[in-house]
TORNUDREN-909389 format. One record per residue (C-alpha): residue in one letter; x, y, z. Coordinates in Angstrom, 3 decimals. Example, Ala and Ser with C-alpha at 12.3 -4.5 7.8 and 13.67 -1.06 7.14 Angstrom:
2
 residuo        X        Y        Z
       A   12.300   -4.500    7.800
       S   13.670   -1.060    7.140
***
This chain:
255
 residuo        X        Y        Z
       M    0.104   -0.105    0.086
       S    3.084    2.296    0.578
       R    3.955    2.019   -3.057
       V    0.351    2.948   -4.202
       W    0.319    5.958   -1.811
       A    3.777    7.092   -3.139
       I    2.500    6.864   -6.661
       A   -0.585    8.806   -5.704
       V    1.140   11.541   -3.987
       N    3.501   12.026   -6.874
       T    0.723   11.991   -9.367
       F   -1.046   14.750   -7.126
       R    2.090   16.835   -7.256
       E    2.460   16.447  -10.756
       A   -1.244   17.196  -11.524
       I   -1.321   20.466   -9.499
       R    1.577   21.799  -11.616
       D   -0.552   21.230  -14.880
       R   -1.301   24.641  -16.411
       I   -4.634   23.534  -17.872
       L   -5.770   22.683  -14.368
       Y   -5.386   26.272  -13.215
       L   -7.006   27.555  -16.301
       L  -10.122   25.499  -16.004
       L  -10.204   26.281  -12.122
       V  -10.030   30.084  -12.851
       F  -12.748   29.875  -15.423
       S  -14.865   27.851  -13.076
       L  -14.476   30.314  -10.233
       L  -15.051   33.372  -12.443
       L  -18.284   31.736  -13.688
       I  -19.535   30.960  -10.227
       V  -18.904   34.620   -9.071
       S  -20.396   36.002  -12.224
       S  -23.595   34.125  -11.640
       V  -24.464   36.907   -9.319
       V  -24.379   39.414  -12.141
       L  -26.112   36.931  -14.481
       S  -28.937   36.637  -11.838
       L  -29.570   40.302  -12.172
       L  -30.114   40.034  -15.858
       T  -32.543   37.167  -15.946
       V  -36.260   36.805  -14.703
       G  -36.601   34.598  -11.581
       S  -35.283   33.914   -8.235
       R  -31.750   35.079   -7.833
       V  -30.854   32.242   -5.434
       K  -32.201   29.569   -7.756
       I  -30.217   31.034  -10.609
       I  -27.040   31.252   -8.692
       T  -27.509   27.666   -7.461
       D  -28.251   26.447  -10.905
       I  -25.299   28.200  -12.517
       G  -22.880   27.338   -9.538
       L  -23.849   23.546   -9.653
       A  -23.570   23.471  -13.321
       S  -20.209   25.113  -13.407
       I  -18.763   22.719  -10.729
       S  -19.989   19.771  -12.683
       V  -18.937   20.887  -16.169
       F  -15.414   22.008  -15.159
       G  -15.039   19.249  -12.914
       V  -15.549   16.882  -15.854
       L  -13.234   18.929  -17.988
       I  -10.420   18.583  -15.361
       S  -11.108   14.845  -15.015
       V  -10.713   14.356  -18.699
       F   -7.930   16.705  -19.732
       V   -5.699   15.832  -16.747
       G   -6.883   12.218  -16.456
       I   -6.016   11.303  -19.992
       G   -2.499   12.079  -19.412
       L   -2.069    9.824  -16.447
       V   -0.711    6.864  -18.349
       S   -0.079    8.330  -21.803
       R    2.388   10.853  -20.401
       E    4.352    8.129  -18.563
       I    4.588    6.382  -21.924
       Q    5.778    9.319  -23.964
       R    8.335   10.210  -21.491
       R    9.474    6.570  -21.263
       T    9.191    6.645  -17.467
       I    6.915    3.691  -17.609
       Y    9.772    1.631  -18.589
       T   11.580    2.349  -15.278
       V    8.410    1.710  -13.289
       V    7.625   -1.629  -14.727
       T   11.161   -2.924  -14.096
       K   10.855   -2.087  -10.429
       P    8.900   -4.378   -7.894
       V    5.611   -2.479   -8.458
       Y    2.646   -4.306   -9.900
       R    0.688   -2.871  -12.670
       Y   -2.392   -2.604  -10.669
       Q   -0.485   -0.689   -7.985
       F    0.702    1.811  -10.670
       L   -2.872    2.377  -11.987
       L   -4.364    2.538   -8.466
       G   -1.875    5.086   -7.512
       K   -2.445    7.147  -10.622
       Y   -6.191    6.905  -10.015
       L   -6.109    7.929   -6.384
       G   -3.726   10.723   -7.037
       L   -6.047   12.303   -9.678
       L   -9.138   11.741   -7.512
       L   -7.321   13.731   -4.606
       T   -6.425   16.343   -7.212
       I  -10.231   16.583   -8.290
       F  -11.480   16.540   -4.625
       C   -9.185   19.588   -3.704
       N  -10.474   21.494   -6.840
       L  -14.048   20.460   -6.131
       A  -13.677   21.606   -2.589
       L  -12.328   24.960   -3.702
       M  -15.091   25.597   -6.285
       S  -17.772   24.502   -3.715
       L  -16.507   26.687   -0.969
       I  -16.593   29.637   -3.374
       F  -20.059   28.741   -4.563
       L  -21.464   28.253   -1.121
       A  -19.912   31.620   -0.033
       V  -21.381   33.485   -2.925
       L  -24.747   31.704   -2.312
       A  -24.810   32.585    1.375
       W  -23.903   36.250    0.556
       Q  -26.952   36.406   -1.625
       G  -29.215   35.088    1.110
       G  -29.478   31.467    0.026
       T  -29.814   28.487    2.342
       I  -27.113   25.733    2.421
       G  -29.140   22.586    3.165
       P  -28.465   19.055    3.028
       V  -29.907   18.446   -0.465
       L  -27.545   21.167   -1.822
       L  -24.707   19.410   -0.082
       A  -25.858   16.038   -1.491
       A  -25.889   17.397   -4.842
       I  -22.138   18.468   -4.542
       L  -21.336   14.982   -3.146
       M  -22.980   13.287   -6.271
       I  -21.009   15.519   -8.520
       F  -17.829   14.224   -6.935
       L  -19.081   10.679   -7.385
       E  -19.888   11.247  -10.941
       L  -16.308   12.536  -11.367
       V  -15.034    9.361   -9.757
       L  -16.712    7.312  -12.562
       V  -15.731    9.752  -15.276
       T  -12.009    9.738  -14.093
       G  -12.115    5.859  -14.186
       F  -13.180    6.035  -17.812
       A  -10.380    8.523  -18.532
       L   -8.025    6.122  -16.901
       L   -9.304    3.151  -18.895
       F   -8.963    4.830  -22.353
       S   -5.580    6.495  -21.587
       S   -4.195    2.919  -20.718
       F   -4.458    1.754  -24.406
       S   -5.244    4.788  -26.572
       T   -3.765    8.159  -27.560
       P   -4.647   11.327  -25.444
       I   -6.920   12.640  -28.222
       T   -8.845    9.527  -28.761
       S   -9.025    9.019  -24.945
       A  -10.591   12.444  -24.560
       V  -13.123   11.921  -27.231
       F  -14.127    8.507  -25.851
       T  -14.570    9.954  -22.317
       M  -16.427   12.874  -23.282
       A  -18.750   10.715  -25.504
       L  -19.346    8.415  -22.739
       Y  -20.159   11.356  -20.335
       V  -22.770   12.861  -22.718
       T  -24.184    9.259  -23.492
       G  -24.559    8.537  -19.763
       H  -26.661   11.536  -19.291
       L  -28.937   10.630  -22.151
       S  -29.044    6.726  -21.485
       G  -32.568    7.294  -20.055
       G  -33.702    7.984  -23.653
       L  -32.913    4.438  -24.497
       L  -36.065    3.273  -22.582
       L  -38.155    5.690  -24.564
       L  -36.634    4.667  -27.765
       K  -37.520    0.970  -26.773
       D  -41.140    1.970  -26.603
       H  -41.131    3.237  -30.152
       V  -39.322    0.361  -31.975
       K  -41.092   -2.661  -33.096
       S  -38.209   -5.102  -33.672
       E  -37.572   -7.488  -30.762
       V  -33.801   -7.287  -31.543
       S  -33.823   -3.547  -31.405
       R  -35.800   -3.659  -28.049
       W  -33.196   -6.089  -26.723
       C  -30.267   -3.760  -27.871
       C  -32.040   -0.869  -26.092
       D  -32.144   -2.827  -22.777
       A  -28.566   -3.983  -23.150
       L  -27.331   -0.492  -23.897
       Y  -29.177    0.969  -21.053
       Y  -27.832   -1.453  -18.380
       L  -24.302   -1.490  -19.896
       L  -23.888    2.254  -20.244
       P  -23.256    4.363  -17.088
       N  -26.359    5.932  -15.897
       L  -25.066    9.387  -14.845
       G  -28.544   10.702  -14.325
       L  -28.602    8.996  -10.925
       F  -25.905   11.571   -9.757
       N  -27.719   14.554  -10.907
       L  -29.512   16.303   -8.074
       K  -29.330   19.820   -9.458
       H  -32.978   19.924  -10.008
       H  -33.602   19.005   -6.465
       A  -31.172   21.498   -4.987
       V  -32.458   24.316   -7.329
       H  -36.122   23.816   -6.512
       G  -35.776   22.537   -2.908
       L  -37.226   19.078   -3.791
       P  -36.898   16.399   -1.255
       L  -34.982   13.096   -2.114
       R  -36.529    9.815   -2.442
       E  -35.866    7.373    0.394
       G  -32.594    5.492   -0.440
       Q  -31.837    7.531   -3.448
       L  -28.313    8.644   -2.250
       L  -27.480    5.191   -1.082
       L  -28.566    3.587   -4.435
       A  -26.369    6.194   -6.346
       L  -23.385    5.631   -4.048
       I  -23.415    1.806   -4.442
       Y  -23.961    2.035   -8.135
       G  -21.179    4.642   -8.533
       L  -18.667    2.714   -6.518
       L  -19.502   -0.674   -8.076
       Y  -19.320    0.741  -11.651
       A  -16.301    2.569  -10.946
       G  -14.632   -0.520   -9.408
       A  -15.681   -2.480  -12.493
       V  -14.150    0.153  -14.745
       F  -10.925    0.134  -12.859
       L  -10.660   -3.780  -13.103
       L  -11.121   -3.504  -16.709
       S   -8.311   -0.949  -16.931
       V   -6.020   -3.295  -15.042
       A   -6.725   -6.149  -17.484
       V   -6.143   -3.970  -20.487
       F   -2.988   -2.481  -18.947
       R   -1.577   -5.929  -18.118
       R   -1.734   -6.918  -21.821
       R    0.563   -3.942  -22.817
       D    4.101   -4.694  -23.761
       F    6.506   -2.118  -22.717
       Q    9.749   -4.117  -23.430
***
């Protein structure tokens, strides 16, 4: 475990020196703060508009950080040929990937915490209420990023950075639209097509489970067991994606 932690700490230190990380972070913070100005130019409750824009900013920029920093986790090591040094040491490949994964999650957590603190401060300044549903929405954003980072790690373990970014973003968008497969199923007549809709719905990540922005904006209560279901689903799916990453990475030949 000490080897995994050492790789995680080194990954965290390397990630926080990435310029694109600070660029995305600055843009997200500016958007969160500017939500106050935007709320003055729109019709509706200022607090609801600030909450909506703030949570959307945290989610979108969190995903961008996961993708554009995560795709370089393995590919950067291969390009620099430092991976050849790592695989010759007494470090298992799953330990290498787990360390990279945890290091990036630590980076994302710190950035998410900073964005959330600024957002909550702006919201409180404008008279908004910081309730459990709002905090749960932020927690679900982080859980969603855990899953998105897992996909970034998976694709970066066998593909180029550009392809990895495209695949990860495509899965992110598809994961939020997967509920439409059930609607499509009701409009197709072929039994094979209906079966394919079911298969894709259960195989693709259902990122809609982690979307509590509507509840936080409009003050809607959560269903009983909703958070627990999302937590179990996210952790199990992320674990499965990580195991697939290990299986793919083990097949790569670095000799």
